[in-house]
C-alpha positions in Angstrom: 91.6 83.3 96.1 94.8 83.7 93.8 92.6 82.7 90.6 89.9 85.1 92.0 92.3 88.3 91.7 93.9 86.9 88.2 90.2 87.1 86.5 89.3 90.6 87.9 92.7 92.1 86.1 92.4 89.9 83.2 88.5 91.3 83.1 89.8 94.8 84.0 92.4 95.1 81.2 90.8 93.8 78.3 87.6 96.5 79.6 90.3 99.0 79.7 91.6 98.5 75.7 88.2 99.4 74.8 87.1 96.3 72.4 88.2 98.4 69.1 89.6 94.5 68.6 89.0 90.9 69.2 91.3 89.5 71.7 92.1 86.4 73.2 93.6 85.5 76.4 95.7 82.5 77.0 97.2 81.4 80.6 98.7 79.1 82.1 100.9 78.3 85.6 104.7 77.9 85.7 106.1 75.1 88.2 106.0 77.3 90.5 102.2 77.7 91.3 102.3 81.5 92.5 103.2 82.8 88.8 101.0 82.8 86.1 101.8 84.1 82.3 99.3 85.4 80.5 99.9 86.4 76.6 97.2 88.4 74.5 96.5 87.6 70.7 95.0 89.4 68.1 92.6 88.6 65.7 95.3 87.7 63.3 96.6 85.5 65.8 99.4 87.2 66.6 100.5 87.6 69.9 100.3 91.7 71.2 102.2 91.2 74.3 101.8 90.0 77.9 102.3 89.9 81.5 103.3 88.1 84.4 101.6 87.4 88.0 103.1 86.9 91.2 100.6 85.9 93.9 102.6 86.5 96.7 102.6 83.9 99.4 99.9 84.4 102.2 101.5 85.4 105.8 101.6 81.9 107.0 100.9 78.4 105.8 97.9 77.5 103.9 96.8 81.2 103.6 96.3 82.3 100.5 97.9 85.2 98.6 95.8 88.8 99.0 98.3 91.0 96.6 99.8 90.3 92.4 102.5 91.6 91.7 102.0 91.9 87.9 105.3 92.5 85.7 105.4 92.7 81.7 106.3 90.5 79.7 110.3 91.2 78.6 110.8 88.3 75.9 110.8 85.0 77.6 111.3 86.4 81.4 109.5 89.2 83.7 110.6 92.8 83.1 112.6 94.4 86.1 110.1 96.8 87.4 106.5 95.9 88.1 103.3 97.5 86.5 101.3 97.3 88.6 100.2 95.8 92.5 96.6 94.4 92.9 95.6 94.2 96.5 92.6 91.4 97.1 91.4 92.8 100.1 88.7 91.4 102.9 86.6 92.7 105.3 84.0 90.6 107.7 81.3 91.2 110.5 81.3 93.9 112.0 84.5 95.7 110.6 81.9 96.2 107.6 79.2 98.3 109.3 81.5 100.8 111.2 82.7 102.1 108.3 80.7 103.1 105.1 83.6 104.1 103.1 87.1 102.4 102.6 90.6 102.8 101.2 93.3 100.9 101.1 97.0 101.8 101.5 100.6 100.1 100.7 103.5 100.5 102.5 106.9 99.5 101.5 110.0 98.9 103.4 107.5 101.2 106.5 107.2 104.5 103.8 103.6 105.2 103.3 103.7 105.0 99.4 100.1 105.1 97.7 96.5 105.2 98.8 93.6 104.4 96.5 89.7 104.7 97.2 87.8 100.9 97.9 85.0 102.0 95.7 83.5 98.5 95.5 83.6 98.7 99.3 81.2 101.7 99.6 78.7 99.9 97.2 78.5 96.6 99.4 78.2 98.4 102.6 75.0 99.9 100.6 73.5 96.5 99.7 74.2 95.1 103.1 72.7 98.1 105.5 69.8 97.9 103.4 69.2 94.4 104.5 70.4 94.7 108.2 68.4 93.2 110.7 67.5 95.1 113.8 70.0 93.6 116.2 72.5 93.9 113.6 75.1 92.4 111.1 76.7 89.0 112.9 78.0 87.8 109.9 79.3 89.2 107.0 81.9 89.3 104.7 82.9 91.0 101.1 86.1 90.8 99.2 87.2 93.0 96.2 90.5 94.2 94.5 91.9 97.5 94.6 95.0 98.2 91.6 97.7 100.6 92.3 98.6 101.5 88.5 101.0 104.4 87.3 98.2 106.2 86.2 94.5 106.0 87.0 91.6 105.7 84.5 91.1 108.9 83.7 94.9 109.3 82.4 96.1 111.4 84.9 99.5 110.2 86.3 100.0 108.7 89.8 103.7 109.8 91.0 102.7 107.9 94.1 102.1 104.7 92.7 105.0 104.6 90.4 107.4 105.5 92.9 106.2 102.4 95.5 106.6 99.9 92.1 110.3 101.6 91.5 111.2 100.6 95.1 109.8 97.1 94.8 111.2 97.0 91.4 114.9 97.9 93.4 114.5 95.3 95.6 112.1 96.2 98.8 111.7 93.9 101.8 108.8 94.5 103.2 105.2 95.0 101.4 102.3 96.1 103.8 98.6 96.7 102.6 96.0 98.4 105.1 92.6 99.0 105.1 91.8 102.4 106.2 88.2 102.8 107.4 86.4 106.6 107.2 88.2 107.7 109.8 91.7 106.9 108.5 92.1 103.8 111.0 92.9 100.5 109.9 90.5 97.9 109.7 93.3 95.2 109.1 96.9 95.3 107.7 98.9 92.6 106.3 102.5 91.9 105.9 104.6 90.6 103.1 108.5 90.2 103.4 109.0 90.5 99.7 112.6 89.6 100.9 112.2 85.8 101.9 110.3 85.1 98.5 111.1 84.1 95.2 109.8 86.4 92.5 109.2 85.2 88.9 112.2 83.2 87.5 113.4 83.5 84.3 112.9 79.5 84.3 109.5 79.5 85.4 108.3 81.8 82.9 109.5 80.5 80.1 107.8 77.2 81.1 104.2 79.1 81.6 105.2 80.8 77.9 105.9 77.2 76.0 102.6 76.4 77.7 100.6 79.3 76.7 101.3 79.3 72.8 100.4 75.7 73.1 97.1 76.4 74.1 97.2 79.1 71.3 96.7 76.5 68.8 93.5 75.3 70.2 90.8 78.1 70.6 88.7 76.4 73.0 91.6 76.7 75.3 91.9 80.6 75.9 89.3 83.3 76.7 88.0 85.7 74.3 87.4 89.2 74.8 
């Protein structure tokens, strides 16, 4: 799942850029496998920037990460304040049929910070409902991302998400992710104790950047957008 959520992020970022110039994106995993660094290179071969993805460890051993905190690359280390929080949300079985729409909320240290609609969830519900057997849906699952960034796609400033990212950058203790149904009640909730985890270290970021730069010399090692 960590790979899946990362792939969503890269594709969305490339689409948002508008495709005015060809770009190559090189990615490398740090010695700490929860850290991934992506570098963007223009068609002239020059690096145009990068970002550091921290796949926050799951709540229990062996569980996949359901949250990525994305930091800007500041030289050879992660910036102090995240650029976005990306949640990978999963719903299974009757939870899908109970609510035709859903939203995702992030809670920082017990404070309700920001809510985003989970539009892809509604589309999945519509597709599943069309194929639902008369006895009801017994087994099904849907997985999809929701991003919390300081601005929506239309450019409006999102104060709630900006405040949440600022609190994380200042050393938040706990991040909770809630999937809310149409009635506003939680379909599921996950908690992540940020204070007990290791955020991206300069050493890990530097190792991944070095690996990215090595990949950049081989045209087949990076993705073109």
